[in-house]
C-alpha positions in Angstrom: 4.5 -17.8 -3.5 5.1 -14.4 -3.3 7.6 -11.6 -3.1 7.7 -9.4 0.3 9.9 -7.1 1.7 9.6 -4.8 5.1 12.2 -2.3 6.1 12.6 1.2 7.3 14.9 3.6 5.6 16.0 7.1 5.9 12.5 8.0 4.4 10.5 6.5 6.9 12.5 6.5 10.1 14.5 9.2 12.1 18.2 9.0 12.2 18.4 7.8 15.9 15.9 4.6 15.0 17.7 4.1 12.3 20.9 4.2 14.4 19.6 1.6 17.0 18.6 -0.5 14.3 21.4 -1.0 12.9 22.3 -5.0 12.3 26.0 -6.6 12.5 27.4 -8.8 10.1 26.5 -12.1 12.5 23.2 -10.4 13.2 22.5 -10.5 9.6 23.2 -14.2 9.3 21.2 -15.2 12.4 18.3 -12.8 10.8 18.4 -14.8 7.2 18.4 -18.1 9.0 15.3 -17.6 11.5 13.4 -16.0 8.9 13.6 -19.3 6.3 13.2 -21.3 10.0 9.7 -19.2 10.2 6.5 -21.0 8.3 5.7 -18.4 5.6 8.7 -17.8 4.1 11.1 -20.2 1.8 13.7 -17.7 0.6 15.1 -14.8 2.6 17.7 -11.8 1.7 18.5 -8.7 4.0 19.9 -5.5 2.6 21.5 -3.6 5.4 23.2 0.0 4.8 23.5 3.0 6.8 20.6 4.0 6.0 17.9 1.4 5.2 17.3 -2.3 6.9 15.2 -4.2 4.3 14.2 -7.9 4.8 12.9 -9.7 1.6 11.5 -13.0 1.4 9.2 -15.5 -1.0 6.5 -15.9 1.3 3.1 -18.1 0.7 0.8 -15.8 3.0 0.9 -12.0 2.9 -0.4 -10.9 6.3 1.3 -13.8 8.2 4.5 -13.1 5.9 4.2 -9.1 7.1 3.9 -10.1 10.9 6.4 -12.7 11.1 9.0 -10.3 9.1 8.1 -7.3 11.3 8.5 -9.4 14.3 11.9 -10.6 13.1 13.5 -7.4 12.3 12.3 -6.0 15.9 13.9 -8.9 17.6 17.6 -9.0 15.7 17.5 -5.2 15.6 17.0 -4.5 19.3 14.0 -2.5 18.7 10.7 -3.4 20.2 8.0 -4.1 17.9 5.6 -1.4 19.4 8.3 1.4 18.5 9.5 -0.4 15.3 6.1 -0.6 13.5 5.2 3.0 12.6 8.6 3.4 11.0 8.0 0.3 9.0 6.9 0.1 5.3 5.7 -2.7 3.6 6.0 -3.5 -0.6 4.3 -6.9 -2.1 5.1 -8.7 -5.5 5.1 -5.9 -8.0 5.7 -3.2 -5.8 8.1 -5.0 -4.0 10.7 -5.8 -7.6 10.0 -1.8 -8.4 10.9 -1.1 -4.7 14.3 -2.7 -4.9 15.4 -1.5 -8.6 14.5 1.8 -7.3 17.0 1.4 -4.6 19.5 0.0 -7.1 19.2 3.1 -9.6 19.9 5.7 -6.3 16.2 6.8 -6.4 15.8 5.9 -2.9 18.8 7.5 -1.6 19.5 10.1 0.9 21.6 11.6 -2.1 20.3 10.7 -5.5 22.0 8.8 -8.0 24.6 8.0 -5.6 26.3 4.6 -6.8 27.1 2.8 -3.8 23.9 1.1 -3.0 25.1 -1.3 -5.9 28.1 -2.7 -3.7 25.7 -3.3 -1.1 23.1 -5.3 -3.3 25.9 -7.4 -4.2 26.9 -8.1 -0.8 23.0 -8.6 0.5 22.9 -11.6 -2.8 26.2 -13.1 -1.7 25.0 -13.5 1.9 22.2 -15.3 1.1 23.9 -17.5 -1.5 26.4 -18.3 1.3 23.5 -19.2 3.6 21.6 -20.9 0.8 18.4 -18.7 1.9 18.3 -17.1 -1.5 16.5 -19.4 -3.9 15.3 -18.8 -7.5 13.1 -15.4 -7.1 15.3 -13.4 -5.0 18.7 -14.4 -7.0 16.6 -13.2 -10.3 15.5 -10.5 -8.3 18.7 -8.9 -7.0 20.9 -9.8 -9.9 18.3 -8.1 -11.7 18.5 -5.1 -9.5 22.4 -5.1 -10.0 21.7 -5.2 -14.2 19.2 -2.4 -13.6 21.2 -0.1 -11.5 24.2 -0.2 -13.8 22.3 0.5 -16.8 20.8 3.6 -15.2 23.8 5.1 -14.4 25.4 4.1 -17.9 22.3 5.3 -20.3 21.2 8.1 -18.3 23.0 11.2 -16.1 21.4 10.1 -13.1 24.8 10.8 -11.6 24.2 14.5 -12.4 21.2 14.4 -10.3 22.4 13.6 -7.0 25.9 13.8 -5.7 28.3 11.3 -3.6 27.6 12.0 -0.1 31.1 13.0 0.4 30.6 16.2 -1.7 27.4 16.8 -0.8 28.6 16.9 2.8 31.5 19.1 1.9 29.5 21.3 0.4 27.6 21.8 3.2 30.3 22.4 5.3 31.2 25.2 3.0 27.6 26.7 3.4 27.2 28.6 0.0 30.9 29.3 -0.8 32.6 27.2 -3.6 33.9 24.1 -1.8 37.3 24.4 -3.8 37.6 28.1 -2.3 36.4 27.2 0.8 38.9 24.4 1.1 42.0 25.6 -0.2 44.9 25.9 2.3 43.3 24.1 4.9 44.5 21.2 7.0 42.4 18.2 7.0 42.0 15.3 9.1 40.3 11.7 7.8 39.1 9.3 10.2 39.3 5.8 8.9 40.8 4.3 5.9 37.7 2.4 4.3 36.1 3.1 1.0 33.8 6.4 2.5 37.2 7.5 4.1 39.1 6.8 0.9 36.8 9.0 -1.2 36.8 11.7 1.3 40.6 11.8 1.3 40.6 11.8 -2.3 37.9 14.6 -2.6 39.9 16.8 -0.5 43.0 16.8 -2.1 41.3 17.6 -5.3 39.6 20.5 -4.0 43.1 21.7 -2.7 43.4 21.5 0.8 46.8 21.7 2.1 47.4 18.7 3.6 45.7 15.7 4.8 46.3 13.6 7.5 44.8 10.0 7.8 44.2 7.9 11.0 42.9 4.5 11.6 43.4 1.6 13.7 45.3 -0.1 11.4 48.4 1.8 10.7 49.4 -0.1 7.4 46.3 0.8 5.8 46.7 4.3 6.4 49.8 5.0 5.4 48.9 2.9 2.3 46.5 5.7 1.8 48.5 8.4 2.5 50.9 7.1 -0.3 48.2 7.0 -2.7 47.1 10.6 -2.1 50.3 11.5 -2.6 50.8 9.7 -5.9 47.9 12.0 -6.6 49.6 15.0 -6.1 48.5 15.5 -2.5 50.5 15.9 0.7 49.4 13.4 3.1 50.8 11.7 5.8 49.3 9.0 8.1 49.2 8.8 12.2 47.9 6.0 14.4 44.7 6.6 16.2 46.4 7.8 19.5 47.6 11.0 17.6 44.3 11.8 16.7 43.8 14.1 19.9 46.9 16.1 19.0 45.9 16.3 14.9 42.5 17.7 15.7 44.0 20.9 17.4 45.8 21.6 14.3 42.6 20.4 11.8 40.5 22.7 10.0 38.3 19.9 8.5 37.7 16.4 9.9 35.9 14.0 8.0 35.3 10.7 10.0 33.8 7.7 8.9 34.5 4.4 10.8 32.9 1.2 11.7 33.6 2.0 15.3 30.3 1.0 17.8 31.0 3.9 20.2 32.0 7.5 19.4 35.1 8.4 18.2 35.4 12.3 18.9 33.3 13.6 21.9 32.6 17.1 22.6 35.3 17.0 25.3 37.8 15.8 22.9 36.9 18.5 20.3 36.2 21.4 23.4 39.8 20.5 24.0 41.8 20.5 20.7 40.2 24.1 20.8 40.9 25.5 24.2 37.1 26.4 24.6 34.8 24.9 27.9 32.0 22.4 27.4 28.8 23.7 28.8 26.3 22.2 30.9 23.7 21.9 28.0 26.2 20.3 25.6 27.4 17.9 28.7 23.6 16.6 29.0 23.1 16.3 25.0 26.2 13.6 25.5 25.0 11.7 28.0 21.4 11.6 26.4 23.2 10.9 22.9 25.4 8.1 24.5 22.6 6.6 26.2 20.7 6.2 23.3 22.9 4.8 21.0 21.6 1.4 22.5 22.1 -2.4 21.4 21.8 -0.8 17.9 24.8 0.7 18.4 26.9 -2.8 18.3 26.8 -2.8 14.6 29.0 0.0 12.7 27.6 0.4 8.9 28.3 -2.2 7.1 29.4 0.3 4.1 31.9 1.6 6.0 33.5 -1.3 7.2 37.3 -0.5 7.2 38.2 -4.5 6.0 38.2 -2.9 2.4 40.0 -0.1 1.5 39.0 1.4 -1.9 42.0 3.6 -3.1 39.7 6.1 -4.4 42.9 8.5 -5.6 43.9 5.8 -7.9 40.8 5.1 -9.5 41.4 7.4 -12.8 39.6 6.2 -15.1 39.0 2.7 -13.1 35.5 1.7 -12.2 34.9 0.8 -8.7 32.4 1.0 -5.9 33.4 4.4 -5.0 33.8 5.6 -8.5 36.7 7.1 -10.1 38.3 10.2 -8.8 37.3 12.0 -12.1 33.9 11.0 -12.2 34.1 12.3 -8.6 35.4 15.3 -9.7 32.7 15.8 -12.1 30.0 14.9 -9.3 31.7 18.0 -7.7 32.0 20.5 -10.4 28.5 19.7 -11.8 26.7 19.2 -8.3 23.3 20.5 -8.1 22.8 23.7 -5.7 20.9 23.2 -2.8 19.1 26.1 -3.0 16.2 25.5 -0.5 16.4 23.6 2.6 19.8 24.3 3.9 20.7 21.6 6.8 21.0 22.4 10.2 24.8 23.8 9.7 25.3 23.3 13.5 27.5 26.5 13.8 28.7 27.5 17.3 25.8 28.7 19.4 27.6 31.8 20.0 28.5 32.7 16.5 31.8 33.8 15.2 34.1 32.4 12.7 34.0 28.6 12.1 37.3 27.2 13.4 36.9 23.5 13.3 34.5 21.8 10.1 33.3 18.2 11.2 31.9 16.3 8.5 30.5 12.7 10.0 29.3 10.4 7.7 29.3 7.1 9.9 26.2 4.9 11.0 26.3 4.9 14.0 27.8 8.5 14.5 31.5 8.8 14.9 31.2 12.5 16.3 29.2 13.8 19.3 26.1 15.7 18.2 27.0 17.9 21.2 29.8 19.3 19.5 27.5 21.8 17.7 27.3 23.6 20.9 30.7 24.4 20.7 31.8 28.0 20.1 33.5 28.3 16.6 32.4 24.6 15.7 30.3 23.4 12.4 28.8 19.8 12.4 27.0 18.0 9.3 26.4 14.8 9.8 24.0 11.9 8.2 20.8 13.4 9.5 21.4 17.2 8.5 22.2 15.7 5.0 18.8 14.0 4.9 17.5 17.1 5.8 19.1 19.2 3.0 18.8 16.3 0.5 15.4 16.0 0.9 14.7 19.4 -0.8 17.5 19.1 -3.0 16.4 19.8 -6.7 15.6 17.2 -9.1 17.2 16.4 -12.7 15.6 15.4 -15.4 17.3 12.6 -16.0 15.4 10.9 -12.8 12.4 10.6 -15.2 14.6 8.7 -17.4 15.8 6.3 -14.8 11.9 6.1 -13.4 10.7 4.9 -16.9 13.8 2.3 -17.3 12.5 1.0 -13.7 9.0 0.9 -15.1 10.0 -1.1 -17.9 12.5 -3.6 -16.0 9.4 -4.5 -13.6 7.2 -5.2 -16.0 10.0 -7.3 -18.0 11.0 -9.2 -14.6 7.4 -9.6 -13.9 6.4 -11.1 -17.2 9.5 -13.5 -17.2 9.1 -15.0 -13.5 5.3 -15.4 -14.7 6.7 -17.3 -17.8 8.9 -19.2 -15.6 6.4 -20.2 -13.5 4.5 -22.0 -16.0 7.6 -23.9 -17.2 7.4 -26.8 -15.0 4.0 -27.3 -16.3 5.2 -27.7 -19.9 7.8 -29.8 -19.1 6.0 -32.3 -17.4 3.4 -32.2 -20.7 5.8 -32.9 -22.7 7.1 -35.6 -20.5 3.8 -37.5 -20.2 3.6 -37.0 -24.3 7.1 -38.7 -24.5 5.7 -41.2 -22.2 2.7 -42.0 -24.4 4.7 -42.5 -27.4 6.9 -45.0 -25.9 4.0 -47.2 -24.7 2.5 -46.7 -28.0 5.4 -48.0 -29.7 6.1 -50.8 -27.6 2.3 -52.2 -28.3 2.8 -51.9 -32.0 6.2 -53.6 -31.7 4.0 -56.3 -30.0 1.1 -56.2 -32.9 3.8 -56.0 -35.8 6.8 -58.2 -34.5 8.1 -58.4 -38.0 9.1 -54.9 -38.4 12.9 -54.5 -38.7 15.0 -51.9 -36.8 14.8 -48.9 -39.8 11.3 -49.2 -39.9 10.8 -49.1 -36.2 13.0 -46.2 -36.0 11.0 -44.7 -38.7 7.7 -45.2 -36.8 8.7 -43.9 -33.8 10.6 -40.9 -35.5 7.0 -40.3 -37.4 5.0 -40.3 -34.2 7.2 -38.2 -31.8 6.8 -35.2 -34.8 3.1 -35.6 -34.9 2.8 -35.2 -31.2 5.5 -32.1 -31.1 3.7 -30.3 -33.8 0.2 -30.8 -31.7 2.0 -29.5 -28.5 4.0 -26.9 -30.0 1.5 -24.0 -30.9 -0.5 -24.4 -27.2 2.9 -24.7 -25.2 4.5 -21.4 -27.0 0.8 -19.6 -26.5 0.2 -20.6 -23.2 3.8 -19.0 -22.2 2.9 -16.2 -23.6 -0.4 -16.2 -22.3 1.0 -17.2 -18.0 3.4 -13.8 -18.6 0.7 -11.2 -18.9 -0.6 -10.1 -15.9 -3.3 -12.2 -14.6 -1.5 -15.1 -16.1 -0.8 -17.5 -13.5 -4.4 -19.2 -14.1 -3.2 -20.8 -17.3 -0.8 -23.5 -15.5 -3.8 -24.6 -13.2 -5.7 -25.1 -16.6 -3.4 -26.8 -18.3 -2.6 -29.4 -15.5 -6.8 -29.6 -15.4 -7.0 -30.1 -19.2 -4.3 -32.8 -19.6 -4.9 -34.5 -16.0 -1.0 -33.8 -15.3 -0.1 -35.7 -12.0 0.9 -32.6 -9.4 3.9 -34.5 -8.1 5.6 -34.8 -11.7 5.4 -30.7 -11.7 6.4 -30.5 -8.2 9.5 -32.9 -9.0 10.3 -30.9 -11.9 10.2 -27.6 -10.0 12.7 -28.8 -7.7 14.8 -30.1 -10.7 14.9 -26.7 -12.0 15.9 -25.1 -8.6 19.0 -27.1 -8.2 20.1 -26.0 -11.8 20.2 -22.5 -10.3 23.3 -20.3 -11.6 24.8 -20.1 -7.9 25.4 -23.6 -7.8 22.4 -24.7 -5.1 21.5 -21.7 -2.9 18.0 -22.1 -3.3 16.5 -21.5 0.1 14.0 -23.7 1.9 13.0 -26.4 -0.4 
């Protein structure tokens, strides 16, 4: 069996395609079950975030696996296979391992070095374990990815190579001005109380905004976040979603990051708050954008799921999915200046001062893209952040992380190859033990006068001889099997000792039953 990944991400597909292809939680579960029911795959896991959808599988046929996984992604995403195919990428065996470890370290993220992907990988593994679609290979791989990602962040300065999307987005809104100076005295409206929204609110408090207003569909959670922000020294209050229009008219900065299936702020909402008219071009763009959301909009970004609140303002010195407030502050203070490739600022087409700055971190988008046509409005969204991030300078730490990834890929491959020969070695030792038992029984028949002590001594002596004869070759064959191209040693061992394939298979099945997650092992 071999590892295969088929997917699309912000590097291969435009945001419009990613938006339509987003997968809801129940869709991800159905995708995994259908993948396991397909002929080529015996294990499956899906990594679905705002910026990527990747299907991992243990397959027995490469070409059939690619075709089946591509078809399944198209069926469950709602994007036709013909339209989806040009944006898909494929990684196989060691390249697939390298890809996931790079993703876990933040090397493949929209903003290099962000750590939120680790939580998403953990969620992907948990879903595979819950549905029993992740077997030994994918359990080992995803757990290794989590370890390598944590190692990269602890041993290198990869965090300095990039910034959180919140910090990066605020820098783009500030358009070259120091964020603290730009934000000072402004009123901010944060829509949503999930992990990213909490981080945004904490960052705004730290940069010195005059007030943060939190709006959320669950009032209690908005109130709790406002209280945490107040404890951190900010001025904050909570409002119900029904008051967003009123607060929008008072705000200077808006950050929206929800799991909503439709637009949270339309061009008409923003125009009404500013007292300006929506021109016909903006209206047409709004209609096109709304139509383009398609079936994929039925899934909110899994990262932005509002079922988990991360009170980032309270996280001083405490590790969490979004990191501590101090750590986030360090990212802001040490952020790399984006000297090249400013995003499309999307300021009002008629020029003039920016009256309202909008940061949309949701996927699918919360804020109507047509607002960039309104006078006095600047919009930065996921798409424009991707454009700016692509040209951001890389830190030297990235090279160190790449070295870590390469070393860990080699170690993972060696461990997997060595594990593949283990059932054969166990079967060989089992056969040897049977030979000892049978020969001792024959000896007892020929020498019936042996007492218990003599019989035990003879049995132990024969076992020691067999163990010593097998020790060196079995240790050596494991070493050879762990090297690239070492897969053939297991076959050679089975041929040389005429081992029963069914016995080897039985050992493999027993080994799978001992997986750390208690039996989540894919299809046997």
